[in-house]
C-alpha positions, 0 to 999 in steps of 0.5 A, spaced: 472 520 528 466 516 525 462 516 519 455 519 522 451 517 515 453 510 514 454 507 521 460 503 522 463 505 515 471 504 515 477 502 511 477 494 509 482 493 503 485 496 497 485 491 491 491 490 486 491 486 480 498 484 479 502 481 473 507 476 477 503 474 483 508 470 486 513 476 486 508 481 488 506 476 494 513 475 496 515 483 496 509 484 501 510 478 505 517 481 506 514 488 508 511 484 514 504 483 511 501 477 513 497 472 509 489 472 511 486 468 506 486 466 499 482 463 493 481 461 486 476 464 481 476 463 474 480 469 473 486 466 477 488 467 484 486 472 489 490 473 496 488 477 502 494 480 506 493 484 513 498 490 513 498 490 520 492 494 523 487 490 520 487 493 513 487 489 508 491 488 501 488 484 496 492 481 490 489 479 484 493 475 479 492 476 471 494 483 471 498 485 465 501 491 461 495 493 459 494 496 465 496 503 467 503 504 470 499 505 477 494 500 476 487 502 478 490 507 483 494 513 484 498 510 491 497 505 497 498 509 503 500 506 509 501 509 516 507 508 520 511 510 526 518 510 522 517 512 515 525 511 514 525 504 516 519 502 512 522 506 506 529 502 507 525 495 508 521 496 502 528 498 498 531 492 501 525 487 499 526 490 492 522 496 491 524 502 486 525 508 490 521 514 488 521 520 494 526 519 499 523 520 506 522 528 507 518 532 512 512 536 508 508 542 512 502 542 508 498 549 507 491 545 509 485 548 513 482 548 518 487 543 521 494 545 519 498 538 518 506 536 518 507 530 514 513 525 514 512 521 507 516 517 503 514 513 496 517 507 493 514 503 487 512 495 488 514 490 483 508 491 479 510 499 478 504 500 484 506 506 488 506 506 495 507 511 500 509 511 507 506 516 512 506 519 518 503 525 521 508 529 526 
């Protein structure tokens, strides 16, 4: 479904300011993210990762404890064909478990949906969701 008001609009990236740039970089690389490009500005390092489908995670250095536990987002949701495998891979890479894989029947309208979801916390306490519509 395309946006009929803003032509060509679609997801590009989500940005995360992290406390330990290299630790976070290694974590996301262990999940299979591929470094696309990187640069430095007066605030520190910035690196973009392709998550696998052209969507981008942009990491910024210079985060700290002054940010809320989830940084500036609620969660970063990634669709996957295998929620259980994604969850296990994240745990093996050092994620903290939050919600193990489960199936959720959503009382949605007008389209009823069933989801397979799991949640973990990344190295900076960011919340990640692995997501599949059944």
